[in-house]
MARBA-3410 file (N, C-alpha, C, O; in Angstrom, 1 decimal):
83
14.0,-17.4,-0.3,12.6,-17.5,-0.7,11.8,-17.9,0.5,12.1,-18.9,1.2 ~ 10.8,-17.2,0.8,9.9,-17.5,2.0,9.2,-18.9,1.7,8.7,-19.1,0.6 ~ 9.2,-19.7,2.8,8.4,-20.9,2.7,7.2,-20.8,3.5,7.1,-20.2,4.6 ~ 6.1,-21.4,3.0,4.8,-21.4,3.6,4.4,-22.8,4.0,4.8,-23.7,3.4 ~ 3.7,-22.9,5.1,3.2,-24.2,5.6,1.7,-24.3,5.4,1.0,-23.4,5.7
1.3,-25.4,4.8,-0.1,-25.7,4.6,-0.7,-26.3,5.8,-0.1,-27.3,6.3 ~ -1.8,-25.8,6.3,-2.5,-26.4,7.5,-3.3,-27.6,7.1,-3.4,-27.9,5.9 ~ -3.7,-28.4,8.1,-4.6,-29.6,7.8,-5.9,-29.2,7.1,-6.5,-30.0,6.5 ~ -6.3,-27.9,7.2,-7.5,-27.5,6.5,-7.2,-27.0,5.1,-8.1,-26.5,4.4 ~ -5.9,-27.1,4.7,-5.5,-26.6,3.4,-5.3,-25.1,3.2,-5.4,-24.6,2.1
-5.1,-24.5,4.3,-4.9,-23.0,4.3,-3.4,-22.7,4.4,-2.6,-23.4,5.0 ~ -3.1,-21.5,3.9,-1.7,-21.0,4.0,-1.8,-19.6,4.5,-2.7,-18.8,4.1 ~ -0.8,-19.2,5.3,-0.7,-17.8,5.8,0.5,-17.2,5.2,1.6,-17.7,5.3 ~ 0.3,-16.1,4.5,1.4,-15.4,3.9,2.1,-14.5,5.0,1.4,-13.8,5.8 ~ 3.4,-14.5,5.0,4.2,-13.7,5.9,4.0,-12.2,5.6,3.7,-11.8,4.4
4.2,-11.4,6.6,4.0,-9.9,6.4,4.8,-9.3,5.3,4.3,-8.5,4.5 ~ 6.1,-9.8,5.2,7.0,-9.2,4.2,6.5,-9.6,2.7,6.7,-8.9,1.8 ~ 5.9,-10.8,2.6,5.4,-11.2,1.3,4.2,-10.3,0.9,4.1,-9.8,-0.2 ~ 3.3,-10.1,1.9,2.1,-9.2,1.6,2.5,-7.8,1.3,2.0,-7.1,0.4 ~ 3.5,-7.3,2.0,4.0,-6.0,1.7,4.7,-5.9,0.3,4.5,-4.9,-0.4
5.4,-6.9,-0.1,6.0,-7.0,-1.4,5.0,-6.9,-2.5,5.2,-6.3,-3.5 ~ 3.9,-7.6,-2.3,2.8,-7.7,-3.3,1.9,-6.5,-3.2,1.0,-6.3,-4.1 ~ 2.0,-5.6,-2.2,1.2,-4.5,-2.0,-0.2,-4.8,-1.6,-1.2,-4.1,-1.9 ~ -0.3,-5.9,-0.8,-1.7,-6.4,-0.3,-1.9,-5.9,1.1,-1.0,-6.2,2.0 ~ -3.0,-5.4,1.4,-3.4,-4.9,2.7,-4.6,-5.8,3.2,-5.2,-6.4,2.4
-4.8,-5.8,4.5,-6.0,-6.5,5.0,-7.3,-6.2,4.3,-7.6,-5.0,4.1 ~ -8.0,-7.2,3.9,-9.2,-7.0,3.1,-9.1,-7.0,1.6,-10.1,-7.2,0.9 ~ -7.8,-6.9,1.1,-7.6,-7.0,-0.3,-7.8,-8.4,-0.8,-7.7,-9.3,0.0 ~ -7.9,-8.5,-2.1,-8.0,-9.8,-2.8,-6.7,-10.2,-3.5,-5.9,-9.3,-3.8 ~ -6.5,-11.5,-3.7,-5.3,-12.0,-4.3,-5.8,-12.8,-5.5,-6.7,-13.6,-5.4
-5.1,-12.6,-6.7,-5.3,-13.4,-7.9,-4.3,-14.5,-7.9,-3.1,-14.3,-7.6 ~ -4.7,-15.7,-8.3,-3.8,-16.8,-8.4,-4.0,-17.4,-9.8,-5.1,-17.9,-10.1 ~ -2.9,-17.4,-10.6,-3.0,-18.0,-11.9,-2.3,-19.4,-11.8,-1.1,-19.4,-11.5 ~ -3.0,-20.4,-12.1,-2.4,-21.8,-12.0,-1.8,-22.1,-13.4,-2.5,-22.0,-14.4 ~ -0.5,-22.5,-13.4,0.2,-22.8,-14.6,0.2,-24.3,-14.8,0.1,-25.1,-13.8
0.3,-24.8,-16.0,0.2,-26.2,-16.3,1.3,-27.1,-15.7,1.2,-28.3,-15.6 ~ 2.5,-26.5,-15.4,3.6,-27.2,-14.8,3.6,-27.4,-13.3,4.6,-27.7,-12.7 ~ 2.4,-27.1,-12.7,2.3,-27.2,-11.3,2.7,-26.0,-10.5,2.6,-26.0,-9.3 ~ 3.1,-24.9,-11.2,3.4,-23.7,-10.5,2.2,-22.8,-10.5,1.2,-23.0,-11.2 ~ 2.2,-21.8,-9.7,1.2,-20.7,-9.6,1.8,-19.4,-9.5,2.9,-19.2,-9.0
1.1,-18.4,-10.0,1.6,-17.0,-9.9,0.6,-16.2,-9.1,-0.6,-16.2,-9.5 ~ 1.0,-15.6,-8.1,0.1,-14.8,-7.2,0.4,-13.3,-7.5,1.5,-12.9,-7.7 ~ -0.7,-12.5,-7.4,-0.5,-11.1,-7.5,-1.7,-10.4,-6.8,-2.8,-11.0,-6.7 ~ -1.6,-9.2,-6.5,-2.7,-8.4,-5.9,-3.7,-8.2,-6.9,-3.4,-7.8,-8.0 ~ -5.0,-8.5,-6.6,-6.1,-8.3,-7.5,-6.3,-6.8,-7.5,-6.5,-6.1,-6.5
-6.4,-6.3,-8.7,-6.7,-4.9,-8.9,-8.0,-4.8,-9.6,-8.3,-5.5,-10.6 ~ -8.9,-3.9,-9.1,-10.2,-3.8,-9.8,-10.0,-3.2,-11.2,-9.2,-2.3,-11.5 ~ -10.8,-3.8,-12.1,-10.8,-3.3,-13.5,-11.5,-2.0,-13.6,-12.5,-1.8,-12.9 ~ -11.0,-1.1,-14.4,-11.7,0.2,-14.6,-13.0,0.0,-15.4,-13.2,-0.9,-16.1 ~ -13.8,1.0,-15.2,-15.1,1.0,-15.9,-15.2,2.4,-16.6,-14.6,3.4,-16.2
-16.1,2.4,-17.6,-16.3,3.7,-18.3,-17.0,4.7,-17.3,-16.7,5.9,-17.4 ~ -17.8,4.2,-16.4,-18.4,5.1,-15.4,-17.3,5.7,-14.5,-17.4,6.9,-14.2 ~ -16.3,4.9,-14.1,-15.2,5.5,-13.3,-14.4,6.5,-14.1,-14.0,7.5,-13.6 ~ -14.2,6.2,-15.4,-13.5,7.2,-16.2,-14.2,8.5,-16.4,-13.6,9.6,-16.2 ~ -15.5,8.4,-16.7,-16.3,9.6,-16.8,-16.3,10.4,-15.5,-16.3,11.6,-15.5
-16.4,9.6,-14.4,-16.4,10.3,-13.1,-15.1,11.1,-12.9,-15.2,12.1,-12.2 ~ -14.0,10.7,-13.5,-12.8,11.5,-13.3,-12.9,12.8,-14.0,-12.2,13.8,-13.6 ~ -13.7,12.9,-15.0,-13.8,14.1,-15.8,-14.9,15.1,-15.2,-14.9,16.3,-15.6 ~ -15.7,14.6,-14.3,-16.7,15.4,-13.7,-16.2,16.7,-13.1,-15.2,16.7,-12.3 ~ -16.8,17.8,-13.5,-16.4,19.1,-12.9,-15.2,19.8,-13.5,-14.7,20.8,-13.1
-14.6,19.1,-14.6,-13.3,19.7,-15.2,-13.6,20.8,-16.1,-12.7,21.7,-16.3 ~ -14.8,20.9,-16.6,-15.1,22.0,-17.5,-16.6,22.4,-17.4,-17.4,21.5,-16.9 ~ -17.0,23.5,-17.8,-18.4,23.9,-17.8,-19.0,23.7,-19.1,-20.2,23.7,-19.3 ~ -18.2,23.6,-20.2,-18.7,23.5,-21.5,-19.2,22.0,-21.8,-18.5,21.1,-21.4 ~ -20.3,21.9,-22.4,-20.8,20.6,-22.8,-20.7,20.5,-24.3,-21.3,21.4,-25.0
-19.9,19.6,-24.8,-19.7,19.4,-26.3,-20.8,18.5,-26.9,-21.2,17.6,-26.3 ~ -21.2,18.9,-28.1,-22.1,18.0,-28.8,-21.3,16.9,-29.4,-20.1,16.9,-29.5 ~ -22.0,15.8,-29.9,-21.4,14.7,-30.5,-20.6,15.1,-31.7,-19.5,14.6,-32.0 ~ -21.1,16.1,-32.5,-20.5,16.6,-33.7,-19.1,17.3,-33.3,-18.1,17.1,-34.0 ~ -19.1,18.1,-32.2,-17.9,18.7,-31.7,-16.9,17.7,-31.3,-15.7,17.9,-31.5
-17.4,16.7,-30.6,-16.4,15.6,-30.1,-15.8,14.9,-31.3,-14.6,14.7,-31.4 ~ -16.7,14.6,-32.3,-16.2,13.9,-33.5,-15.1,14.7,-34.3,-14.1,14.2,-34.7 ~ -15.4,16.0,-34.4,-14.5,17.0,-35.1,-13.2,17.0,-34.3,-12.1,17.0,-34.9 ~ -13.2,17.1,-33.0,-12.0,17.2,-32.2,-11.2,15.9,-32.4,-10.0,16.0,-32.5 ~ -11.9,14.8,-32.4,-11.2,13.5,-32.6,-10.5,13.4,-33.9,-9.4,12.9,-34.1
-11.3,13.9,-35.0,-10.7,13.9,-36.3,-9.5,14.8,-36.4,-8.5,14.4,-37.0 ~ -9.5,15.9,-35.8,-8.4,16.9,-35.8,-7.2,16.3,-35.1,-6.1,16.4,-35.6 ~ -7.5,15.6,-34.0,-6.4,15.0,-33.2,-5.7,13.9,-34.0,-4.5,13.8,-34.0 ~ -6.5,13.0,-34.6,-6.0,11.9,-35.4,-5.2,12.5,-36.6,-4.2,11.8,-37.0 ~ -5.6,13.6,-37.1,-4.8,14.2,-38.2,-3.6,14.9,-37.8,-2.8,15.4,-38.6
-3.4,15.0,-36.5,-2.2,15.7,-36.0,-2.4,17.2,-35.8,-1.4,17.9,-35.5 ~ -3.6,17.7,-35.9,-3.9,19.1,-35.7,-4.7,19.2,-34.4,-5.4,18.4,-34.0 ~ -4.4,20.3,-33.7,-5.1,20.6,-32.5,-5.9,21.8,-32.6,-6.6,22.2,-31.6
END
C-alpha cells in the first residue's frame, strides 16, 4: 500500500502509480468522500451528464423531425414490447 507524506502546509502528493490507477491526469479533479470512522475514499471526479450533452449526441443522426405525438406513440409501442 503506497504511503503518502503530509507537508507542513497540509498538502499531499500522490505518486504517479496511484494517479494512473485512479485514471487521473494533470488538471483532473479528485472526489474525496469522508467516512465517519476517520477513513476517506478517493476517486477521479467524473463530470455529470446533462440533457444538453445527451441531445448533442443525437445531433445529425437523422433528417426526420418527430412530433411529440410521434414520440409518445413510439414510446408507448416500445413499452408494450412492439416496435
